[in-house]
C-alpha positions as CSV (number, residue, x, y, z in Angstrom):
1,X,-8.1,8.1,-17.0
2,X,-7.4,5.4,-19.7
3,X,-10.1,3.0,-20.6
4,X,-8.1,0.0,-19.4
5,X,-7.6,1.7,-16.0
6,X,-11.3,2.2,-15.7
7,X,-11.8,-1.5,-16.6
8,X,-9.3,-2.4,-13.8
9,X,-11.3,-0.5,-11.2
10,X,-14.6,-1.8,-12.5
11,X,-13.5,-5.5,-12.4
12,X,-11.9,-5.1,-9.0
13,X,-15.1,-3.6,-7.6
14,X,-17.1,-6.6,-8.9
15,X,-15.0,-8.9,-6.6
16,X,-14.1,-6.7,-3.7
17,X,-17.7,-5.5,-2.8
18,X,-18.3,-2.2,-1.1
19,X,-14.6,-1.1,-0.9
20,X,-14.1,1.4,-3.7
21,X,-11.9,3.7,-1.5
22,X,-9.6,0.8,-0.6
23,X,-9.3,-0.3,-4.3
24,X,-8.5,3.3,-5.4
25,X,-5.9,3.7,-2.7
26,X,-4.3,0.4,-3.6
27,X,-4.1,1.4,-7.2
28,X,-2.7,4.8,-6.4
29,X,0.0,3.1,-4.3
30,X,1.0,0.8,-7.3
31,X,0.8,3.7,-9.8
32,X,3.2,5.7,-7.4
33,X,5.6,2.8,-7.6
34,X,5.1,1.9,-3.9
35,X,4.5,-1.1,-1.8
36,X,1.3,-1.7,0.1
37,X,0.6,-2.9,3.6
38,X,-2.9,-4.2,4.4
39,X,-3.6,-4.5,8.1
40,X,-6.8,-6.0,9.4
41,X,-8.5,-8.9,11.0
42,X,-8.3,-12.3,9.2
43,X,-11.1,-13.0,6.7
44,X,-12.0,-9.4,5.5
45,X,-10.5,-9.7,2.0
46,X,-6.8,-8.7,2.4
47,X,-5.4,-11.6,0.3
48,X,-8.3,-11.4,-2.1
49,X,-7.5,-7.8,-3.0
50,X,-3.9,-8.7,-3.7
51,X,-4.9,-11.6,-6.0
52,X,-7.5,-9.5,-7.8
53,X,-5.0,-6.8,-8.5
54,X,-2.4,-9.3,-9.8
55,X,-4.9,-10.9,-12.1
56,X,-6.5,-7.7,-13.3
57,X,-3.1,-6.0,-14.0
58,X,-1.7,-9.2,-15.6
59,X,1.3,-9.4,-13.2
60,X,3.3,-12.5,-12.3
61,X,2.2,-13.3,-8.8
62,X,3.7,-15.3,-6.1
63,X,2.7,-15.8,-2.4
64,X,5.0,-16.3,0.5
65,X,3.3,-17.4,3.7
66,X,5.1,-15.9,6.7
67,X,5.4,-18.0,9.8
68,X,7.3,-17.8,13.0
69,X,10.0,-20.3,11.8
70,X,10.6,-18.6,8.4
71,X,14.2,-17.7,7.7
72,X,15.6,-15.0,5.4
73,X,17.0,-17.8,3.2
74,X,13.6,-19.3,2.8
75,X,12.6,-16.0,1.1
76,X,15.7,-15.1,-1.0
77,X,16.9,-18.6,-1.7
78,X,14.0,-19.7,-3.9
79,X,12.9,-18.6,-7.4
80,X,9.4,-17.8,-6.2
81,X,10.7,-14.4,-5.2
82,X,11.4,-13.3,-8.7
83,X,7.9,-12.2,-9.7
84,X,6.3,-8.9,-10.4
85,X,4.0,-9.0,-7.4
86,X,4.8,-10.7,-4.2
87,X,2.2,-11.3,-1.5
88,X,3.9,-11.4,1.9
89,X,1.0,-13.0,3.6
90,X,0.7,-12.4,7.4
91,X,4.1,-10.7,7.3
92,X,4.1,-10.0,11.1
93,X,3.9,-13.7,12.0
94,X,7.6,-14.0,11.1
95,X,10.4,-12.6,13.2
96,X,12.0,-9.3,12.4
97,X,15.1,-11.1,11.1
98,X,12.9,-12.8,8.4
99,X,11.0,-9.6,7.7
100,X,14.3,-7.9,7.0
101,X,14.9,-10.1,3.9
102,X,12.4,-7.8,2.1
103,X,14.2,-4.6,2.7
104,X,16.7,-4.6,-0.2
105,X,14.1,-5.8,-2.6
106,X,11.6,-3.1,-1.6
107,X,14.1,-0.2,-1.6
108,X,16.5,-1.2,-4.4
109,X,14.4,-3.4,-6.7
110,X,17.1,-6.1,-6.4
111,X,18.2,-8.9,-4.2
112,X,21.7,-10.1,-3.3
113,X,22.3,-13.8,-2.8
114,X,25.7,-15.2,-1.9
115,X,27.4,-12.0,-3.2
116,X,25.5,-11.9,-6.5
117,X,23.0,-9.1,-7.1
118,X,20.0,-9.9,-9.2
119,X,17.6,-7.2,-10.6
120,X,13.9,-7.8,-10.0
121,X,11.4,-7.6,-12.8
122,X,9.6,-4.3,-13.6
123,X,7.1,-3.5,-12.4
124,X,7.8,-5.0,-8.9
125,X,5.5,-4.7,-6.0
126,X,5.2,-6.1,-2.5
127,X,1.8,-6.3,-1.0
128,X,2.0,-7.5,2.6
129,X,-0.9,-8.4,4.9
130,X,-0.7,-8.0,8.6
131,X,-2.8,-9.2,11.4
132,X,-3.6,-6.9,14.4
133,X,-0.7,-6.9,16.9
134,X,-2.9,-8.1,19.8
135,X,-3.4,-11.5,18.1
136,X,-1.3,-14.4,19.4
137,X,1.9,-15.1,17.5
138,X,2.5,-11.7,15.9
139,X,5.7,-9.7,15.9
140,X,5.7,-5.9,15.3
141,X,7.3,-4.7,12.1
142,X,10.4,-2.7,12.7
143,X,10.1,1.0,11.8
144,X,12.6,0.6,9.0
145,X,10.4,-2.1,7.5
146,X,7.2,-0.1,7.9
147,X,8.8,2.9,6.3
148,X,9.4,0.9,3.1
149,X,5.6,0.6,2.6
150,X,4.3,3.7,0.8
151,X,0.8,3.1,2.1
152,X,-1.0,1.2,4.8
153,X,-4.7,0.6,4.4
154,X,-7.4,-1.3,6.3
155,X,-10.3,-3.3,4.7
156,X,-12.8,-3.2,7.5
157,X,-16.1,-5.1,7.7
158,X,-18.4,-4.9,4.6
159,X,-21.6,-3.0,4.9
160,X,-24.9,-5.0,4.9
161,X,-25.5,-4.8,1.2
162,X,-22.0,-5.9,0.3
163,X,-22.0,-8.7,2.7
164,X,-25.3,-10.0,1.3
165,X,-23.7,-10.0,-2.1
166,X,-20.8,-12.0,-0.7
167,X,-23.1,-14.5,1.0
168,X,-25.4,-15.0,-2.0
169,X,-22.8,-14.9,-4.7
170,X,-20.2,-17.3,-6.1
171,X,-17.1,-18.2,-4.1
172,X,-14.5,-15.4,-4.7
173,X,-11.8,-17.9,-5.4
174,X,-13.7,-19.3,-8.3
175,X,-14.4,-15.9,-9.7
176,X,-10.7,-14.8,-9.4
177,X,-9.6,-18.0,-11.3
178,X,-11.6,-16.8,-14.3
179,X,-10.7,-13.1,-14.2
180,X,-9.2,-11.7,-17.4
181,X,-6.4,-9.1,-17.4
182,X,-7.5,-5.6,-18.1
183,X,-4.1,-4.0,-18.6
184,X,-0.7,-5.1,-19.8
185,X,2.6,-4.5,-17.8
186,X,3.8,-2.1,-20.5
187,X,0.8,0.1,-20.0
188,X,1.2,0.0,-16.2
189,X,4.8,1.1,-16.6
190,X,3.6,4.0,-18.9
191,X,1.0,5.1,-16.3
192,X,3.7,5.1,-13.6
193,X,5.7,7.5,-15.9
194,X,2.6,9.7,-16.3
195,X,2.2,9.9,-12.6
196,X,5.6,11.5,-12.4
197,X,4.5,14.1,-14.9
198,X,1.5,15.3,-13.0
199,X,2.0,19.0,-12.2
200,X,2.7,20.2,-8.6
201,X,2.4,23.9,-8.0
202,X,4.6,25.8,-5.5
203,X,1.5,26.5,-3.4
204,X,0.8,22.7,-3.2
205,X,4.4,22.1,-2.1
206,X,3.9,24.8,0.6
207,X,0.9,22.8,1.9
208,X,2.8,19.6,1.9
209,X,5.8,21.1,3.7
210,X,3.4,22.6,6.2
211,X,2.1,19.1,7.0
212,X,5.7,17.8,7.4
213,X,6.7,20.8,9.6
214,X,3.7,20.4,11.9
215,X,4.5,16.8,12.6
216,X,8.1,17.8,13.5
217,X,7.2,20.7,15.7
218,X,4.1,19.4,17.5
219,X,4.8,17.9,20.9
220,X,2.1,15.2,20.4
221,X,4.3,13.0,18.1
222,X,7.3,10.8,19.0
223,X,9.0,12.0,15.9
224,X,8.0,13.9,12.8
225,X,7.6,12.7,9.2
226,X,10.8,12.0,7.4
227,X,11.8,13.4,3.9
228,X,11.0,9.9,2.5
229,X,7.5,10.2,3.9
230,X,7.1,13.6,2.2
231,X,8.2,12.1,-1.1
232,X,5.8,9.2,-0.6
233,X,2.9,11.6,0.1
234,X,3.7,13.6,-3.0
235,X,3.9,10.5,-5.2
236,X,0.6,9.2,-3.9
237,X,-1.1,12.5,-4.3
238,X,0.0,12.6,-8.0
239,X,-1.3,9.1,-8.5
240,X,-4.6,10.1,-6.9
241,X,-4.9,13.1,-9.2
242,X,-4.3,10.8,-12.2
243,X,-7.1,8.5,-11.1
244,X,-9.3,11.6,-10.9
245,X,-8.3,12.4,-14.5
246,X,-6.5,15.6,-13.6
247,X,-3.0,16.7,-14.7
248,X,-2.3,18.8,-11.5
249,X,-2.4,18.0,-7.8
250,X,-4.8,19.8,-5.6
251,X,-4.9,19.8,-1.8
252,X,-7.8,17.4,-1.7
253,X,-5.5,14.8,-3.4
254,X,-3.0,15.1,-0.5
255,X,-5.8,14.8,2.0
256,X,-7.3,11.7,0.3
257,X,-4.0,9.8,0.5
258,X,-2.6,11.2,3.7
259,X,-4.1,8.6,6.1
260,X,-2.8,5.8,4.0
261,X,0.7,7.3,3.7
262,X,1.3,8.6,7.3
263,X,-0.9,6.4,9.6
264,X,1.9,3.8,10.0
265,X,4.6,6.5,10.3
266,X,3.1,8.7,13.1
267,X,3.0,7.7,16.8
268,X,1.6,9.8,19.6
269,X,3.0,10.5,23.0
270,X,1.5,11.0,26.4
271,X,-2.3,11.0,26.7
272,X,-2.6,10.6,23.0
273,X,-0.6,7.4,22.9
274,X,-3.6,5.1,22.5
275,X,-4.8,6.9,19.4
276,X,-4.3,4.9,16.2
277,X,-2.5,6.2,13.1
278,X,-5.7,6.9,11.2
279,X,-7.0,9.1,13.9
280,X,-3.7,11.0,14.1
281,X,-3.8,11.5,10.3
282,X,-7.3,12.9,10.4
283,X,-6.4,15.3,13.1
284,X,-3.3,16.3,11.1
285,X,-5.6,17.3,8.2
286,X,-7.7,19.4,10.5
287,X,-4.6,21.0,12.2
288,X,-2.8,22.2,9.0
289,X,-4.6,24.9,7.0
290,X,-4.4,25.0,3.3
291,X,-2.3,28.0,2.2
């Protein structure tokens, strides 16, 4: 791992207390050239994590507040959209029509406005925050929109020690305002290229395909994981291996990122319908043996 990448993690952990796993997953997502969905209750640090990553990675950052009356033109028709990191805050408070304005940008790294296609800057990331669906005024994200996010993570409540640090420390907004970048965009792009070069053995591909095949053949899922999900899982595992300073992917890398990659893509049927995606992902790890 490069020294600057270590500095990125260290600085983020000084602000986002007690969440090293979530920070590493978020970084792995960005290194894998993916977009990130953070789903949790209000007030647990979703927006703060996005702001810390933008500051620490020295990315141009813009925030779009999603509301029920937001229109697609409100997103695409303003220059705020042309930044390296976009925070789609409370994305599921907007209607599916407004949410769909993100699709082309997330998939094609471009936007089309009045027949004119404009390339987005590189690197380009969308980090979206989402409130639990049982809260008033939320709209479920369409499956096509969910599938554009390489990972979905949850922040969760802090443990007692981390929460004491939050209560007794400075306001996080004041600290973020004084953060110094620990990496330049050019190095981030170079690290993304290194991720693609991390070696994947045929045996590791056998394991990954066994996971995909199990979701397609098991009767407990509404549908199996798509080829796009398989590619996302492979990219995220490569990024995780790089964060662990290895030049080859091992099964533990796949298992580390699997909940984040598949929890928003798997749905159970029948008596298992009430199980959340994270539980299904953990059961999937237990069900599929390592070759």
